[in-house]
N, C-alpha and C positions, 0 to 999 in steps of 0.2 A: 771772345770779348767784344762788347758792343761799344761803338763810338757814340758820343753825345749827338752829333749831327745825324748819324745813321738812325738812331733811335727816334729822333724827331720825324724823320721821313717815314719810318715804320708806323708811327702813331697815326699820321695823316692817312696812310693807306688803310689801316684797320678801321678808321672812322669813315672811310669812303669820302674823304675830304680831298678834292682835287687841287687844293691850294688857294681857293678863293674864299674860304670861310675863316679859318684860323691861320695866322702867319707862323712861320718857322720860329720866330721869336716867342710867340705865345706858347707853342708846344714846349719850347725850352723852359719857360716859366713853370709850366705844369710838371715837367720832369723834376725841377728843383723843389717844387712843392711836395712831391712824393718823397724826395730826400729829406725835407723838413719833417715829414711824418715819421721817418725812421728815427730821427733824433728824439721826437716826442715819445716814441715807443721804447726809448733806451737802447736802440741798436747802435753798436759800434763795430769797427773793423777788428779782425783778428789781431793777435799780438804783433807789434812792430818794434823795431829797434832804432835808436838814434845815437850816434857817436860824435855829434858835433860839439859837445861841451868839453872844455878842458879846465882842469883845476888851476887856480891862481893862488899865489902865496897870500895868506891871511884873508882870503875871500871865502866866506861861509854861505853865501846865497847865490843861486844861479837861476836864470829864467827857465821855466819849463819850455821845452821845444814846442813850436807851434803845432796845433792840431791835436796834441795829446789830451784826452779827456780823463784817462785813468792811468796811473802808474803802478805797475806790479812789482817792479824790482829795479834797483840801482846797482851798478857794478863798477869797480875800479879797474882800470887798465893795469896790467902786471908791471909795466915799466914804461918810461917815455918811448913812444914809438913801438912798443911791444906788440900791439895789435891783438892781445888776448885779454880776456876779462874774467879771470877765475875768482875774483874777490867780490862776493855779494856784501853790500853794505846793509847791516842789520836795520830793519825798519824803525827801531827805537832811536836811531842816530840821525834821522831826518824827518821832516814834516813838510807838507805843502801849505802854503799860505799866500796871502796878498798883503804886503806891508804898506805899499804906497801905490797910488794909481790903480790900474786894472790888470797888470801883468802878474800872473801867478809865478811863484818862485819855489825852488827847492831850498829849504833852510836846514843846514846841518847844525847839529848840537855843538856849540862852541866849547863846551867843557868835556864832553865825552868822546867826541870824534876827532881823530888825528888826520889832518889834511895830508894827502899824499904829495909827492914831489910836484912842483909846478909844471904844467903842460901835460901831465898825465891825464888821459881822457876819462870822462864819465859816460858810461853807457846807460841810457834810459830805455827800459823795456816796459811797454804799456799798450794801451788801445786808443785809437783815434776815432773821432767823429767822421761820419761820411761827409765829405766836402761838397759844396755846390759845384756844379759842372759848367764849363764854358767851352765853346767852340769845339776843339778837337780832343777834349778830355775823354778818357776811357771810363765807362760805367764800371763801378767796383764789381769785381768777380764775386759771384754768389748772391748778389743783390739785384742783378739785372731783371729777373722776372718780377720781383715785387715792384720795382720802380716802373717798369713798363706797364704792368696791370693797373697800378694806382694812377699813373698819369693818364692812361687810356680811359679810366673811369671818369676822371675830371674832364677830359677833353670831350667825351661823348655826352656827358651831362650838360656841358655848355652848348654843344651843337644841337642837342635835343630841344633846346629852347627856340630854335629857328622854325620857319614855316616850311622847311624841307619835307618832302615825302618820306625821308629817312628818319624823321624825328622819333617815331615810336620805336623803330629798330635800334636807334642809338640810345634811347633811354633804357631799353632792355640790356644792351651791351654794357652800358655804364654800371648797371646793377650787377651783372655777371662779373665784370672785371673787378669791382669792389670786393665781391665775395671771394674771388680768386686771390686777390691781394691779401686778404685776411688769412686765408688758408696758408699761403706762402709764408706769411709772417709767423704763424704758429709753428711751422715746420723748419724754421731757420735753425741751423746747428748752434749749439751752446757757445761756440767760438764768437758768435756775433752779439753776445750779451756780456755785460761787465763781469769780469771774474770776481768771485767772492773775496779774494785776498788782495784785490787791487784797490788803490787809494784814489778817490775822486779828486780831480784837479779843480780848485775853486773857480767859479764863473765859466766853466766849460761844460 
């Protein structure tokens, strides 16, 4: 697993930048631009689970947990504090929407769905976007190579515009790294794409 700061240092080394041309902050910006490219390509993280939501009496709408871009499944806890989630809530009994403001919500059908006992938890199973990185964050497993090569391409492309004797070499490395990033993107496992039966979260 690569750390954000470690990847910034590695990029500078591969560009033959001794630290006088691009700052560590700039390398961080380029890494996050590579992460933005993942979002533009529809790349998401493999399935994740969230158990922070709890049902409340007569409450039919709940905010979608942060970062979730797709929801594949909702499950009810078996009992208050039970910790098991054997009950899948049928997709026809809920929908994702934005009623007010910009916060997406899970809206349950008020006529067809029977709310469980209050404080029973709701498990959300879905896929999240790759988040921007800061300071000591860890680069997502499985995406390190793409992020590194794409950020390296951006960095070398910028540095190639200088009067350095390395400009031509850096321009070539920028092209090579771009090509490698495209190849890595094509070979990413299916787990990093939105599942066909997952529901898109509005505005994410």
